[in-house]
Biopython code that builds the backbone (N, CA, C, O; Angstrom):
import numpy as np
from Bio.PDB.StructureBuilder import StructureBuilder

atoms = [
    (1, "MET", "N", (3.467, -16.374, -2.924)),
    (1, "MET", "CA", (3.982, -16.596, -1.744)),
    (1, "MET", "C", (3.081, -15.230, -0.706)),
    (1, "MET", "O", (3.040, -14.077, -1.136)),
    (2, "ARG", "N", (2.730, -15.441, 0.024)),
    (2, "ARG", "CA", (2.210, -14.826, 1.345)),
    (2, "ARG", "C", (2.955, -14.034, 2.103)),
    (2, "ARG", "O", (4.072, -14.498, 2.337)),
    (3, "SER", "N", (2.653, -12.697, 2.703)),
    (3, "SER", "CA", (3.476, -12.262, 3.549)),
    (3, "SER", "C", (2.810, -10.980, 4.044)),
    (3, "SER", "O", (1.953, -10.328, 3.447)),
    (4, "GLN", "N", (3.391, -10.711, 5.329)),
    (4, "GLN", "CA", (2.285, -9.161, 5.910)),
    (4, "GLN", "C", (3.517, -8.138, 6.551)),
    (4, "GLN", "O", (4.672, -8.551, 6.438)),
    (5, "SER", "N", (3.346, -7.148, 7.050)),
    (5, "SER", "CA", (3.947, -6.753, 7.499)),
    (5, "SER", "C", (3.083, -5.318, 8.416)),
    (5, "SER", "O", (2.000, -4.864, 8.046)),
    (6, "ILE", "N", (3.851, -4.815, 9.613)),
    (6, "ILE", "CA", (3.364, -3.829, 10.162)),
    (6, "ILE", "C", (4.365, -2.819, 10.809)),
    (6, "ILE", "O", (5.313, -3.053, 11.558)),
    (7, "TYR", "N", (3.874, -1.571, 10.292)),
    (7, "TYR", "CA", (4.463, -0.636, 10.049)),
    (7, "TYR", "C", (3.865, 0.503, 10.641)),
    (7, "TYR", "O", (2.663, 0.756, 10.572)),
    (8, "LYS", "N", (5.159, 1.543, 11.529)),
    (8, "LYS", "CA", (4.276, 2.711, 12.296)),
    (8, "LYS", "C", (5.046, 3.794, 11.369)),
    (8, "LYS", "O", (6.256, 3.972, 11.234)),
    (9, "VAL", "N", (4.004, 4.424, 10.807)),
    (9, "VAL", "CA", (4.681, 5.568, 9.956)),
    (9, "VAL", "C", (5.157, 6.989, 10.831)),
    (9, "VAL", "O", (4.600, 7.457, 11.824)),
    (10, "PRO", "N", (6.039, 7.362, 10.313)),
    (10, "PRO", "CA", (7.084, 8.242, 11.311)),
    (10, "PRO", "C", (6.038, 9.450, 11.752)),
    (10, "PRO", "O", (5.758, 10.009, 10.691)),
    (11, "GLN", "N", (5.459, 9.989, 12.638)),
    (11, "GLN", "CA", (4.649, 10.960, 12.820)),
    (11, "GLN", "C", (3.311, 10.517, 12.530)),
    (11, "GLN", "O", (2.543, 11.478, 12.482)),
    (12, "GLY", "N", (2.755, 9.408, 12.319)),
    (12, "GLY", "CA", (1.872, 8.994, 11.796)),
    (12, "GLY", "C", (1.363, 7.680, 12.412)),
    (12, "GLY", "O", (1.947, 7.265, 13.413)),
    (13, "LYS", "N", (0.252, 6.935, 11.870)),
    (13, "LYS", "CA", (-0.553, 5.749, 12.279)),
    (13, "LYS", "C", (0.197, 4.414, 12.057)),
    (13, "LYS", "O", (1.211, 4.371, 11.360)),
    (14, "LEU", "N", (-0.328, 3.319, 12.672)),
    (14, "LEU", "CA", (-0.377, 1.983, 12.079)),
    (14, "LEU", "C", (-0.664, 1.671, 10.983)),
    (14, "LEU", "O", (-1.756, 1.944, 10.485)),
    (15, "LEU", "N", (0.481, 0.887, 10.248)),
    (15, "LEU", "CA", (-0.232, 0.289, 8.963)),
    (15, "LEU", "C", (0.024, -1.213, 9.362)),
    (15, "LEU", "O", (0.861, -1.564, 10.193)),
    (16, "LYS", "N", (-0.801, -2.041, 8.665)),
    (16, "LYS", "CA", (-0.870, -3.846, 8.594)),
    (16, "LYS", "C", (-1.018, -4.034, 7.365)),
    (16, "LYS", "O", (-2.127, -3.815, 6.877)),
    (17, "ILE", "N", (0.138, -4.522, 6.483)),
    (17, "ILE", "CA", (-0.031, -4.845, 5.023)),
    (17, "ILE", "C", (0.067, -6.240, 4.867)),
    (17, "ILE", "O", (1.113, -6.808, 5.181)),
    (18, "SER", "N", (-1.071, -6.977, 4.337)),
    (18, "SER", "CA", (-0.845, -8.618, 3.899)),
    (18, "SER", "C", (-0.820, -8.368, 2.534)),
    (18, "SER", "O", (-1.489, -7.516, 1.949)),
    (19, "ILE", "N", (0.315, -9.472, 1.846)),
    (19, "ILE", "CA", (0.192, -9.082, 0.458)),
    (19, "ILE", "C", (0.426, -10.604, -0.395)),
    (19, "ILE", "O", (1.405, -11.250, -0.021)),
    (20, "GLU", "N", (-0.286, -11.105, -1.337)),
    (20, "GLU", "CA", (0.182, -12.240, -2.329)),
    (20, "GLU", "C", (0.965, -11.647, -3.034)),
    (20, "GLU", "O", (0.560, -10.665, -3.657)),
    (21, "TYR", "N", (2.541, -12.141, -3.161)),
    (21, "TYR", "CA", (2.644, -11.746, -4.570)),
    (21, "TYR", "C", (3.637, -12.928, -5.325)),
    (21, "TYR", "O", (4.071, -13.918, -4.736)),
    (22, "ASP", "N", (3.904, -12.586, -6.808)),
    (22, "ASP", "CA", (4.696, -13.699, -7.349)),
    (22, "ASP", "C", (5.854, -13.626, -7.250)),
    (22, "ASP", "O", (6.221, -12.524, -7.658)),
    (23, "GLU", "N", (6.884, -14.395, -6.823)),
    (23, "GLU", "CA", (8.037, -14.400, -6.590)),
    (23, "GLU", "C", (8.659, -14.131, -7.893)),
    (23, "GLU", "O", (9.397, -13.166, -8.087)),
    (24, "LYS", "N", (8.383, -14.900, -8.675)),
    (24, "LYS", "CA", (9.384, -14.848, -9.767)),
    (24, "LYS", "C", (9.093, -13.690, -10.723)),
    (24, "LYS", "O", (9.850, -13.628, -11.692)),
    (25, "ASP", "N", (8.173, -12.798, -10.632)),
    (25, "ASP", "CA", (7.594, -11.895, -11.447)),
    (25, "ASP", "C", (7.981, -10.500, -10.440)),
    (25, "ASP", "O", (8.224, -9.358, -10.829)),
    (26, "ASN", "N", (7.954, -10.904, -9.346)),
    (26, "ASN", "CA", (8.244, -10.111, -8.230)),
    (26, "ASN", "C", (6.717, -8.595, -8.270)),
    (26, "ASN", "O", (6.948, -7.393, -8.139)),
    (27, "VAL", "N", (5.506, -9.144, -8.456)),
    (27, "VAL", "CA", (4.486, -8.310, -8.564)),
    (27, "VAL", "C", (3.418, -8.538, -7.480)),
    (27, "VAL", "O", (3.431, -9.625, -6.903)),
    (28, "ILE", "N", (2.520, -7.643, -7.156)),
    (28, "ILE", "CA", (1.936, -7.927, -6.140)),
    (28, "ILE", "C", (0.266, -8.593, -7.091)),
    (28, "ILE", "O", (-0.209, -8.107, -8.118)),
    (29, "ARG", "N", (-0.055, -9.307, -6.617)),
    (29, "ARG", "CA", (-1.096, -10.460, -6.928)),
    (29, "ARG", "C", (-2.217, -10.112, -6.074)),
    (29, "ARG", "O", (-3.325, -10.193, -6.604)),
    (30, "ASP", "N", (-2.162, -9.756, -4.912)),
    (30, "ASP", "CA", (-3.443, -9.493, -3.886)),
    (30, "ASP", "C", (-2.804, -8.427, -2.538)),
    (30, "ASP", "O", (-1.780, -8.686, -1.907)),
    (31, "ILE", "N", (-3.564, -7.385, -2.344)),
    (31, "ILE", "CA", (-3.026, -6.696, -1.088)),
    (31, "ILE", "C", (-4.245, -6.213, -0.423)),
    (31, "ILE", "O", (-5.228, -5.741, -0.994)),
    (32, "ARG", "N", (-4.073, -6.389, 0.939)),
    (32, "ARG", "CA", (-5.095, -5.863, 1.962)),
    (32, "ARG", "C", (-4.273, -4.730, 2.730)),
    (32, "ARG", "O", (-3.113, -4.751, 3.142)),
    (33, "ILE", "N", (-5.238, -3.747, 2.789)),
    (33, "ILE", "CA", (-4.305, -2.689, 3.712)),
    (33, "ILE", "C", (-5.320, -2.282, 4.877)),
    (33, "ILE", "O", (-6.495, -1.946, 4.731)),
    (34, "THR", "N", (-4.722, -2.371, 5.865)),
    (34, "THR", "CA", (-5.484, -2.167, 7.259)),
    (34, "THR", "C", (-4.637, -1.231, 8.229)),
    (34, "THR", "O", (-3.433, -1.178, 7.975)),
    (35, "GLY", "N", (-5.020, -0.620, 9.110)),
    (35, "GLY", "CA", (-4.431, 0.081, 10.311)),
    (35, "GLY", "C", (-5.206, 1.033, 10.758)),
    (35, "GLY", "O", (-6.356, 1.001, 10.320)),
    (36, "ASP", "N", (-4.899, 2.012, 11.616)),
    (36, "ASP", "CA", (-5.502, 2.896, 12.310)),
    (36, "ASP", "C", (-5.588, 4.248, 11.919)),
    (36, "ASP", "O", (-5.926, 5.212, 12.606)),
    (37, "PHE", "N", (-5.271, 4.210, 10.830)),
    (37, "PHE", "CA", (-5.282, 5.510, 9.833)),
    (37, "PHE", "C", (-6.721, 6.078, 9.120)),
    (37, "PHE", "O", (-7.681, 5.321, 9.263)),
    (38, "PHE", "N", (-6.916, 7.097, 8.511)),
    (38, "PHE", "CA", (-8.206, 7.201, 8.085)),
    (38, "PHE", "C", (-7.823, 7.205, 6.732)),
    (38, "PHE", "O", (-6.617, 7.287, 6.504)),
    (39, "ALA", "N", (-8.879, 7.106, 5.463)),
    (39, "ALA", "CA", (-8.863, 7.344, 4.352)),
    (39, "ALA", "C", (-10.398, 8.175, 4.024)),
    (39, "ALA", "O", (-11.326, 7.887, 4.780)),
    (40, "TYR", "N", (-10.629, 9.076, 3.037)),
    (40, "TYR", "CA", (-11.546, 9.803, 2.884)),
    (40, "TYR", "C", (-11.204, 9.942, 1.035)),
    (40, "TYR", "O", (-10.218, 10.266, 0.373)),
    (41, "PRO", "N", (-12.598, 9.506, 0.720)),
    (41, "PRO", "CA", (-13.751, 8.560, 0.911)),
    (41, "PRO", "C", (-13.333, 7.308, 1.125)),
    (41, "PRO", "O", (-12.578, 6.807, 0.293)),
    (42, "GLU", "N", (-13.757, 6.523, 2.333)),
    (42, "GLU", "CA", (-13.778, 5.394, 2.708)),
    (42, "GLU", "C", (-13.228, 4.310, 1.889)),
    (42, "GLU", "O", (-12.169, 3.684, 1.918)),
    (43, "GLU", "N", (-14.461, 4.279, 1.017)),
    (43, "GLU", "CA", (-14.567, 2.830, 0.041)),
    (43, "GLU", "C", (-13.078, 2.994, -0.832)),
    (43, "GLU", "O", (-12.803, 2.051, -1.575)),
    (44, "THR", "N", (-12.024, 4.255, -0.766)),
    (44, "THR", "CA", (-10.863, 4.327, -1.456)),
    (44, "THR", "C", (-9.697, 3.269, -1.403)),
    (44, "THR", "O", (-8.985, 2.767, -2.273)),
    (45, "ILE", "N", (-9.797, 3.116, 0.107)),
    (45, "ILE", "CA", (-8.750, 1.455, 0.309)),
    (45, "ILE", "C", (-8.852, 0.529, -0.985)),
    (45, "ILE", "O", (-7.995, 0.329, -1.846)),
    (46, "GLU", "N", (-10.046, 0.061, -0.885)),
    (46, "GLU", "CA", (-10.618, -1.003, -1.348)),
    (46, "GLU", "C", (-10.262, -0.834, -3.219)),
    (46, "GLU", "O", (-10.258, -1.762, -4.028)),
    (47, "LEU", "N", (-10.106, 0.013, -3.383)),
    (47, "LEU", "CA", (-9.739, 0.919, -4.626)),
    (47, "LEU", "C", (-8.154, 0.500, -4.995)),
    (47, "LEU", "O", (-7.558, -0.222, -5.795)),
    (48, "MET", "N", (-7.833, 1.501, -3.796)),
    (48, "MET", "CA", (-6.343, 1.443, -3.535)),
    (48, "MET", "C", (-5.810, -0.170, -3.856)),
    (48, "MET", "O", (-4.814, -0.375, -4.550)),
    (49, "GLU", "N", (-6.499, -1.107, -3.339)),
    (49, "GLU", "CA", (-6.025, -2.365, -3.286)),
    (49, "GLU", "C", (-6.242, -3.124, -4.541)),
    (49, "GLU", "O", (-5.748, -4.238, -4.713)),
    (50, "THR", "N", (-7.110, -2.415, -5.569)),
    (50, "THR", "CA", (-7.534, -3.177, -6.433)),
    (50, "THR", "C", (-6.379, -2.502, -7.351)),
    (50, "THR", "O", (-5.650, -3.263, -7.987)),
    (51, "LYS", "N", (-6.198, -1.178, -7.439)),
    (51, "LYS", "CA", (-5.488, -0.640, -8.531)),
    (51, "LYS", "C", (-3.775, -1.087, -8.185)),
    (51, "LYS", "O", (-2.951, -0.962, -9.091)),
    (52, "LEU", "N", (-3.399, -1.543, -6.978)),
    (52, "LEU", "CA", (-2.065, -1.958, -7.179)),
    (52, "LEU", "C", (-1.808, -3.465, -7.171)),
    (52, "LEU", "O", (-0.805, -3.865, -6.582)),
    (53, "ARG", "N", (-2.567, -4.275, -7.728)),
    (53, "ARG", "CA", (-2.733, -5.392, -8.227)),
    (53, "ARG", "C", (-1.433, -5.643, -9.416)),
    (53, "ARG", "O", (-1.275, -4.700, -10.192)),
    (54, "ASN", "N", (-0.733, -6.559, -9.550)),
    (54, "ASN", "CA", (0.123, -6.440, -10.601)),
    (54, "ASN", "C", (1.286, -5.008, -10.609)),
    (54, "ASN", "O", (1.834, -4.573, -11.622)),
    (55, "THR", "N", (1.414, -4.595, -9.537)),
    (55, "THR", "CA", (2.362, -3.692, -9.633)),
    (55, "THR", "C", (3.886, -4.449, -9.078)),
    (55, "THR", "O", (4.016, -5.063, -8.019)),
    (56, "LEU", "N", (4.524, -4.304, -9.698)),
    (56, "LEU", "CA", (6.176, -4.432, -9.467)),
    (56, "LEU", "C", (6.595, -4.003, -8.190)),
    (56, "LEU", "O", (6.754, -2.784, -8.137)),
    (57, "ILE", "N", (6.821, -4.603, -7.166)),
    (57, "ILE", "CA", (7.559, -4.256, -5.852)),
    (57, "ILE", "C", (8.472, -3.901, -5.552)),
    (57, "ILE", "O", (9.179, -4.506, -4.746)),
    (58, "GLU", "N", (8.863, -2.518, -6.228)),
    (58, "GLU", "CA", (10.121, -1.969, -6.244)),
    (58, "GLU", "C", (9.640, -0.180, -5.513)),
    (58, "GLU", "O", (8.683, 0.535, -5.810)),
    (59, "ARG", "N", (10.446, -0.015, -4.794)),
    (59, "ARG", "CA", (10.044, 1.267, -4.353)),
    (59, "ARG", "C", (9.576, 2.549, -5.090)),
    (59, "ARG", "O", (8.604, 3.212, -4.728)),
    (60, "ALA", "N", (10.596, 2.923, -6.484)),
    (60, "ALA", "CA", (10.036, 4.074, -6.946)),
    (60, "ALA", "C", (8.650, 3.624, -7.722)),
    (60, "ALA", "O", (7.601, 4.206, -7.450)),
    (61, "GLN", "N", (8.688, 2.601, -8.666)),
    (61, "GLN", "CA", (7.092, 2.200, -9.235)),
    (61, "GLN", "C", (5.988, 2.278, -8.267)),
    (61, "GLN", "O", (4.903, 2.736, -8.624)),
    (62, "LEU", "N", (6.248, 1.739, -6.704)),
    (62, "LEU", "CA", (5.088, 1.945, -5.849)),
    (62, "LEU", "C", (4.792, 2.876, -5.572)),
    (62, "LEU", "O", (3.578, 2.995, -5.409)),
    (63, "GLN", "N", (5.491, 3.878, -5.385)),
    (63, "GLN", "CA", (5.263, 5.282, -5.069)),
    (63, "GLN", "C", (4.985, 5.919, -6.072)),
    (63, "GLN", "O", (4.330, 6.930, -5.821)),
    (64, "GLU", "N", (5.269, 5.707, -7.396)),
    (64, "GLU", "CA", (4.588, 6.683, -8.209)),
    (64, "GLU", "C", (3.074, 6.087, -8.385)),
    (64, "GLU", "O", (2.118, 6.836, -8.585)),
    (65, "LYS", "N", (2.957, 4.737, -8.297)),
    (65, "LYS", "CA", (1.713, 3.995, -8.843)),
    (65, "LYS", "C", (0.603, 5.141, -7.585)),
    (65, "LYS", "O", (-0.263, 5.956, -7.902)),
    (66, "ILE", "N", (1.078, 4.768, -6.221)),
    (66, "ILE", "CA", (0.149, 5.410, -5.284)),
    (66, "ILE", "C", (-0.278, 6.846, -5.265)),
    (66, "ILE", "O", (-1.404, 7.258, -4.983)),
    (67, "ARG", "N", (0.789, 7.565, -5.609)),
    (67, "ARG", "CA", (0.408, 8.951, -5.740)),
    (67, "ARG", "C", (-0.334, 9.243, -7.106)),
    (67, "ARG", "O", (-1.003, 10.258, -7.301)),
    (68, "SER", "N", (-0.167, 8.396, -7.882)),
    (68, "SER", "CA", (-1.167, 8.658, -9.271)),
    (68, "SER", "C", (-2.490, 7.952, -8.820)),
    (68, "SER", "O", (-3.339, 8.167, -9.686)),
    (69, "ILE", "N", (-2.940, 7.274, -7.907)),
    (69, "ILE", "CA", (-3.885, 6.886, -7.671)),
    (69, "ILE", "C", (-4.749, 7.570, -6.732)),
    (69, "ILE", "O", (-5.977, 7.503, -6.787)),
    (70, "ILE", "N", (-3.863, 8.465, -5.561)),
    (70, "ILE", "CA", (-4.257, 9.062, -4.805)),
    (70, "ILE", "C", (-4.835, 10.776, -5.504)),
    (70, "ILE", "O", (-5.789, 11.435, -5.091)),
    (71, "THR", "N", (-3.997, 11.085, -6.509)),
    (71, "THR", "CA", (-4.304, 12.078, -7.338)),
    (71, "THR", "C", (-5.545, 11.919, -8.085)),
    (71, "THR", "O", (-6.513, 12.680, -8.067)),
    (72, "GLU", "N", (-5.409, 10.893, -8.712)),
    (72, "GLU", "CA", (-6.572, 10.526, -9.831)),
    (72, "GLU", "C", (-8.039, 10.368, -8.838)),
    (72, "GLU", "O", (-9.100, 10.732, -9.345)),
    (73, "TYR", "N", (-8.033, 9.948, -7.763)),
    (73, "TYR", "CA", (-8.966, 9.762, -7.156)),
    (73, "TYR", "C", (-9.741, 10.568, -5.993)),
    (73, "TYR", "O", (-10.797, 10.319, -5.411)),
    (74, "HIS", "N", (-8.767, 11.687, -5.870)),
    (74, "HIS", "CA", (-8.910, 12.452, -4.526)),
    (74, "HIS", "C", (-8.768, 12.129, -3.565)),
    (74, "HIS", "O", (-9.232, 12.862, -2.691)),
    (75, "ILE", "N", (-8.149, 11.029, -3.187)),
    (75, "ILE", "CA", (-8.131, 10.722, -1.625)),
    (75, "ILE", "C", (-7.353, 11.215, -0.837)),
    (75, "ILE", "O", (-6.224, 11.603, -1.136)),
    (76, "GLN", "N", (-7.842, 11.262, 0.239)),
    (76, "GLN", "CA", (-7.438, 12.226, 1.764)),
    (76, "GLN", "C", (-6.791, 11.429, 2.661)),
    (76, "GLN", "O", (-7.735, 10.949, 3.289)),
    (77, "PHE", "N", (-5.698, 10.935, 3.173)),
    (77, "PHE", "CA", (-5.250, 9.995, 4.076)),
    (77, "PHE", "C", (-4.917, 10.912, 5.228)),
    (77, "PHE", "O", (-4.220, 11.916, 5.086)),
    (78, "ILE", "N", (-5.479, 10.500, 6.455)),
    (78, "ILE", "CA", (-4.841, 11.159, 7.693)),
    (78, "ILE", "C", (-4.157, 9.792, 8.611)),
    (78, "ILE", "O", (-4.658, 8.698, 8.870)),
    (79, "GLY", "N", (-2.735, 10.406, 8.983)),
    (79, "GLY", "CA", (-2.336, 9.203, 9.305)),
    (79, "GLY", "C", (-1.301, 8.383, 8.676)),
    (79, "GLY", "O", (-0.634, 7.510, 9.232)),
    (80, "VAL", "N", (-1.224, 8.851, 7.151)),
    (80, "VAL", "CA", (-0.294, 7.801, 6.420)),
    (80, "VAL", "C", (-0.231, 8.699, 5.219)),
    (80, "VAL", "O", (-1.133, 9.390, 4.743)),
    (81, "ASP", "N", (0.799, 8.579, 4.889)),
    (81, "ASP", "CA", (1.533, 8.976, 3.386)),
    (81, "ASP", "C", (2.007, 7.958, 2.542)),
    (81, "ASP", "O", (2.340, 6.838, 2.929)),
    (82, "PRO", "N", (2.040, 8.482, 1.042)),
    (82, "PRO", "CA", (2.380, 7.447, 0.105)),
    (82, "PRO", "C", (4.058, 6.774, 0.445)),
    (82, "PRO", "O", (4.474, 5.668, 0.099)),
    (83, "GLU", "N", (4.657, 7.634, 1.069)),
    (83, "GLU", "CA", (6.030, 6.938, 1.414)),
    (83, "GLU", "C", (5.834, 5.634, 2.631)),
    (83, "GLU", "O", (6.481, 4.588, 2.673)),
    (84, "GLY", "N", (4.769, 6.063, 3.540)),
    (84, "GLY", "CA", (4.772, 5.393, 4.843)),
    (84, "GLY", "C", (3.808, 3.912, 3.708)),
    (84, "GLY", "O", (4.013, 2.726, 3.967)),
    (85, "LEU", "N", (3.127, 4.221, 2.892)),
    (85, "LEU", "CA", (2.415, 3.118, 2.455)),
    (85, "LEU", "C", (3.570, 2.137, 1.418)),
    (85, "LEU", "O", (3.498, 0.911, 1.333)),
    (86, "THR", "N", (4.438, 2.856, 0.809)),
    (86, "THR", "CA", (5.326, 2.051, 0.358)),
    (86, "THR", "C", (6.286, 1.292, 1.069)),
    (86, "THR", "O", (6.563, 0.123, 0.801)),
    (87, "GLN", "N", (6.862, 2.058, 2.104)),
    (87, "GLN", "CA", (7.556, 1.501, 3.365)),
    (87, "GLN", "C", (7.161, 0.235, 3.611)),
    (87, "GLN", "O", (7.915, -0.736, 3.545)),
    (88, "ALA", "N", (5.522, 0.183, 4.014)),
    (88, "ALA", "CA", (4.861, -0.980, 4.914)),
    (88, "ALA", "C", (4.610, -2.063, 3.576)),
    (88, "ALA", "O", (4.264, -3.195, 3.914)),
    (89, "ILE", "N", (4.731, -1.850, 2.333)),
    (89, "ILE", "CA", (4.622, -2.934, 1.167)),
    (89, "ILE", "C", (6.028, -3.687, 1.033)),
    (89, "ILE", "O", (6.201, -4.905, 1.095)),
    (90, "LEU", "N", (6.878, -2.816, 0.859)),
    (90, "LEU", "CA", (8.246, -3.478, 0.855)),
    (90, "LEU", "C", (8.671, -4.237, 2.049)),
    (90, "LEU", "O", (9.409, -5.216, 1.951)),
    (91, "MET", "N", (8.215, -3.800, 3.169)),
    (91, "MET", "CA", (8.521, -4.402, 4.235)),
    (91, "MET", "C", (7.826, -6.030, 4.365)),
    (91, "MET", "O", (8.131, -6.795, 5.280)),
    (92, "CYS", "N", (7.048, -6.301, 3.492)),
    (92, "CYS", "CA", (6.361, -7.652, 3.514)),
    (92, "CYS", "C", (7.550, -8.581, 2.775)),
    (92, "CYS", "O", (7.705, -9.698, 3.269)),
    (93, "LYS", "N", (8.321, -8.255, 1.747)),
    (93, "LYS", "CA", (9.158, -8.971, 1.188)),
    (93, "LYS", "C", (10.530, -9.320, 2.026)),
    (93, "LYS", "O", (11.345, -8.440, 2.303)),
    (94, "PRO", "N", (10.703, -10.726, 2.408)),
    (94, "PRO", "CA", (11.610, -11.280, 3.081)),
    (94, "PRO", "C", (12.985, -10.393, 2.522)),
    (94, "PRO", "O", (14.105, -10.649, 2.962)),
]
sb = StructureBuilder()
sb.init_structure("model")
sb.init_model(0)
sb.init_chain("A")
sb.init_seg("    ")
for serial, (resi, resn, name, xyz) in enumerate(atoms, 1):
    if name == "N":
        sb.init_residue(resn, " ", resi, " ")
    sb.init_atom(name, np.array(xyz, "f"), 0.0, 1.0, " ", f" {name:<3s}", serial, name[0])
structure = sb.get_structure()
């Protein structure tokens, strides 16, 4: 199933998330992260999208995965944080 959300991170920027997910297994099959935030290095957004595939759409697991990707690849976000990104992804599910 395809879905999307638009979320304004508190004291942050706008996030637009588009996902394709498996309803039966409740996992992300594909994800696109856009918005008016910044990430450094820039190509790490695509890396984040790739690494989030096959992740269970559940708050604790998503937050842990996002935090570990940020730490492992030394990603710096301006205008978004792991909690905001997690919330925007969760909002994609009806």
